[in-house]
C-alpha positions in Angstrom: 0.0 0.0 0.0 1.0 3.6 -0.5 1.6 4.3 3.2 3.9 1.4 3.6 6.2 2.8 0.9 5.9 6.3 2.5 6.8 5.1 6.0 9.8 3.2 4.8 11.2 6.3 3.0 10.5 8.5 6.0 12.3 6.1 8.3 15.3 6.0 6.0 15.6 9.7 5.4 17.1 10.3 8.8 19.8 7.7 8.2 21.6 9.0 5.1 21.1 11.5 2.3 22.0 8.7 -0.1 18.9 6.8 0.8 16.9 10.0 0.5 18.0 10.3 -3.1 16.8 6.7 -3.6 13.4 7.4 -2.2 13.2 10.3 -4.6 13.2 7.6 -7.3 9.4 7.6 -7.0 9.7 10.7 -9.3 7.4 12.7 -7.0 9.5 15.8 -7.3 9.2 16.1 -11.1 5.4 15.4 -11.1 4.7 17.8 -8.2 6.7 20.5 -10.1 4.7 19.7 -13.2 1.5 20.2 -11.2 2.8 23.4 -9.7 3.3 24.8 -13.2 0.1 23.4 -14.8 -2.6 25.8 -15.9 -5.8 24.1 -14.9 -8.6 23.9 -17.5 -12.0 22.3 -17.5 -14.9 22.9 -15.2 -14.8 25.0 -11.9 -14.9 21.6 -10.1 -11.8 20.1 -11.8 -9.9 23.4 -11.5 -10.6 23.6 -7.8 -9.8 19.9 -7.4 -6.5 20.4 -9.2 -5.6 23.2 -6.7 -6.6 21.0 -3.7 -4.4 18.1 -4.9 -1.6 20.5 -5.6 -1.6 21.5 -1.9 -1.8 17.9 -0.8 1.1 16.8 -3.1 3.3 19.6 -1.9 2.5 18.9 1.7 3.3 15.2 1.4 6.5 15.8 -0.5 8.0 18.9 1.4 6.6 18.6 4.9 5.8 14.9 5.4 8.5 13.5 3.0 6.0 10.9 1.9 7.1 10.6 -1.7 4.8 7.8 -2.9 1.7 9.7 -1.7 3.0 13.0 -3.1 3.4 11.3 -6.5 -0.1 9.7 -6.2 -1.9 13.0 -5.5 0.3 14.9 -8.0 -0.9 12.5 -10.7 -4.6 13.0 -9.6 -4.0 16.8 -9.7 -2.5 16.7 -13.1 -5.5 14.7 -14.4 -7.9 17.2 -12.8 -5.9 20.2 -14.2 -6.5 18.8 -17.7 -10.2 18.7 -17.1 -10.6 15.1 -16.2 -13.0 14.1 -13.5 -11.1 11.9 -11.1 -13.0 10.0 -8.4 -12.4 9.9 -4.6 -10.0 7.3 -3.4 -11.5 3.7 -3.3 -11.5 2.4 0.2 -10.3 -1.0 -1.0 -7.0 0.5 -2.2 -5.8 1.4 1.3 -4.6 -0.8 4.2 -7.1 0.1 6.9 -8.5 -1.4 10.1 -12.0 -2.9 9.9 -13.6 -0.2 11.9 -12.0 2.5 9.7 -13.1 0.6 6.5 -16.7 0.7 7.6 -16.6 4.4 8.5 -14.8 5.5 5.4 -16.9 3.3 3.1 -20.1 5.0 4.5 -18.6 8.5 4.1 -17.4 7.7 0.5 -20.9 6.5 -0.4 -22.4 9.7 0.8 -19.9 11.7 -1.2 -20.4 9.7 -4.4 -24.2 10.2 -4.0 -23.8 13.9 -3.7 -21.4 14.1 -6.6 -23.7 12.0 -8.8 -26.7 14.2 -7.9 -25.0 17.3 -9.3 -22.8 18.6 -6.6 -19.9 19.2 -9.0 -22.1 21.6 -11.0 -24.3 23.1 -8.2 -21.4 23.8 -5.8 -18.2 23.0 -7.6 -15.7 24.5 -5.1 -17.2 22.9 -2.0 -17.6 19.6 -3.8 -13.9 19.6 -4.7 -12.9 20.4 -1.1 -15.1 17.6 0.1 -13.4 15.1 -2.3 -9.9 16.3 -1.4 -10.5 16.2 2.3 -11.9 12.7 2.0 -8.7 11.6 0.2 -6.6 13.4 2.9 -8.6 11.6 5.6 -8.1 8.1 4.1 -4.4 8.7 3.5 -3.9 9.9 7.1 -6.1 7.1 8.5 -4.0 4.5 6.8 -0.8 5.9 8.4 -2.7 6.2 11.6 -0.1 8.1 13.7 -0.8 11.8 13.2 -4.1 12.0 15.1 -4.4 15.7 14.7 -4.2 15.5 10.9 -6.7 12.6 10.8 -9.2 14.6 12.8 -8.6 17.8 10.8 -9.1 16.1 7.4 -12.1 14.2 8.7 -13.8 17.2 10.2 -13.2 19.3 7.1 -14.6 16.6 4.9 -17.9 16.4 6.8 -18.1 20.2 7.0 -17.8 20.4 3.3 -20.1 17.4 2.6 -22.8 18.8 4.9 -22.4 22.2 3.2 -23.4 20.6 -0.1 -26.9 20.0 1.4 -29.5 17.6 0.0 -29.0 17.8 -3.7 -31.9 16.2 -5.5 -31.3 14.2 -8.7 -32.7 15.7 -11.9 -36.2 14.6 -12.7 -36.1 11.6 -15.1 -37.3 12.2 -18.7 -40.4 10.1 -19.2 -39.9 7.4 -21.9 -42.6 6.5 -24.4 -44.7 3.5 -23.4 -43.5 0.2 -24.8 -45.9 -2.5 -25.9 -45.7 -5.6 -23.7 -44.8 -8.7 -25.8 -45.5 -12.1 -24.4 -42.4 -14.2 -24.0 -42.0 -17.1 -26.5 -43.2 -20.4 -25.3 -40.4 -22.4 -26.9 -36.8 -22.0 -25.5 -34.7 -19.5 -27.4 -31.7 -20.7 -29.4 -28.7 -20.7 -27.0 -26.4 -18.8 -29.4 -29.1 -16.0 -29.7 -29.6 -15.6 -26.0 -28.1 -12.5 -24.3 -29.1 -11.1 -21.0 -28.1 -7.7 -19.6 -27.8 -6.6 -16.0 -27.2 -2.8 -15.5 -25.6 -1.1 -12.5 -25.6 2.3 -10.9 -22.6 4.5 -11.2 -19.5 3.2 -9.4 -21.5 0.2 -8.0 -21.4 -3.5 -8.3 -24.6 -4.1 -6.5 -27.4 -6.0 -8.3 -30.6 -3.9 -7.8 -34.2 -5.0 -7.9 -34.4 -4.8 -11.7 -31.2 -6.8 -12.1 -32.5 -9.4 -9.7 -35.6 -9.9 -11.9 -33.2 -10.5 -14.9 -31.3 -13.1 -12.9 -34.6 -14.9 -12.0 -35.5 -15.2 -15.7 -31.9 -16.1 -16.6 -31.7 -18.9 -14.1 -35.0 -20.3 -15.4 -33.7 -20.2 -19.0 -30.4 -21.8 -18.1 -32.3 -24.7 -16.6 -34.4 -25.1 -19.7 -31.5 -25.1 -22.1 -29.1 -27.8 -23.0 -25.9 -25.7 -22.8 -22.3 -26.4 -21.8 -21.3 -23.0 -20.3 -22.5 -19.5 -19.5 -20.3 -16.5 -20.2 -20.6 -13.7 -17.6 -18.8 -10.6 -18.8 -18.5 -7.4 -16.8 -18.2 -3.9 -18.3 -18.0 -0.2 -17.1 -18.4 3.2 -18.7 -15.3 5.4 -19.4 -15.5 7.4 -16.2 -12.5 6.8 -14.0 -9.2 5.1 -14.7 -8.8 2.0 -16.8 -7.2 0.1 -13.9 -10.1 1.0 -11.6 -12.7 0.1 -14.2 -11.1 -3.2 -14.8 -11.5 -4.1 -11.1 -15.0 -2.7 -11.0 -16.0 -4.8 -14.1 -14.9 -8.0 -12.4 -16.8 -7.1 -9.3 -20.0 -6.7 -11.4 -19.4 -10.0 -13.2 -18.9 -11.8 -9.9 -22.0 -10.2 -8.4 -24.0 -11.7 -11.3 -22.2 -15.0 -10.9 -23.0 -15.1 -7.2 -26.6 -14.3 -7.9 -26.9 -17.2 -10.3 -25.3 -19.6 -7.9 -27.7 -18.5 -5.2 -30.5 -19.4 -7.7 -29.2 -22.9 -8.1 -27.0 -22.6 -11.1 -23.8 -24.7 -10.8 -20.6 -22.6 -10.4 -18.8 -25.0 -12.8 -21.1 -23.8 -15.6 -20.2 -20.1 -15.2 -17.2 -18.5 -16.9 -16.5 -15.0 -15.6 -14.5 -12.3 -17.4 -13.9 -8.6 -17.0 -13.6 -6.1 -19.9 -13.5 -2.7 -18.1 -14.0 0.1 -20.6 -13.5 -2.2 -23.7 -16.4 -3.1 -26.0 -18.7 -0.2 -25.1 -22.3 -0.7 -25.9 -22.6 3.1 -26.5 -19.4 4.6 -27.9 -18.3 7.6 -25.8 -15.3 9.7 -25.2 -13.1 9.1 -22.1 -14.6 10.2 -18.8 -18.3 9.9 -19.9 -20.8 8.4 -17.5 -23.0 6.3 -19.8 -25.6 4.1 -18.0 -25.9 1.7 -20.9 -22.1 0.9 -20.6 -22.3 0.0 -16.9 -23.4 -3.6 -17.4 -22.8 -7.3 -17.2 -23.6 -9.4 -20.3 -24.6 -13.0 -20.1 -24.5 -15.4 -23.1 -24.8 -19.1 -23.5 -22.5 -21.7 -25.1 -24.0 -24.9 -26.5 
């Protein structure tokens, strides 16, 4: 984890200047300098976020001598300064105690909900501060030795989050009615069968609609004479490719677990993750497209 690398460098710095130069091999200095010189573009949210990450990266490098985390936040700041919307730190990426995982997961879920409901647009500066303070909190909590910094980042996060208020999602655009077609009586040809389970943004939880799809899918698998079931997870292009690769496998595994719970043998299920590849709706990078947040299920005869 990032803090393990940071602590090892910090411990070695007092021993010899030679080791200090080795720790600098993380290239934090050049990337922090690049962020310091960058002219932020994009939305007010990304510009403010770039400034927040700039402050964090400089603090980690110049005051804390934590070069790995300085490099990490410098890279997030550079992405934000180019107009890219970067996400708050995933809790699973940090080495935390169980009680801290629960608390930070709940806080991140609240933050993601606020951001998804338009906080970036409605109150961009406060939304950026909330995200940066969350990242500060999780980084300090992993190190878990500077209690004052932990409390400061945590309190500032909740102050900013509460300041965003209760942002309501935009009213959905009504869709035209769709004629209900009775399902065919005969089983479909296995090669033609494809089922889709869609997911909320940054989520791998199967909702009520997805559960209904799994119910129908499990019935169809039992009716068919097939040799395997492909379960393929996908994401939209928002977030990094590495993060989306992990998220897509979580989505595929959620569908796999749901089918097993419905009596489908695990040996029949073949899981794969595709991340941002093979988009259902082609988009540019960083676009939240609901149709691309999915798991596809196909049959093999």
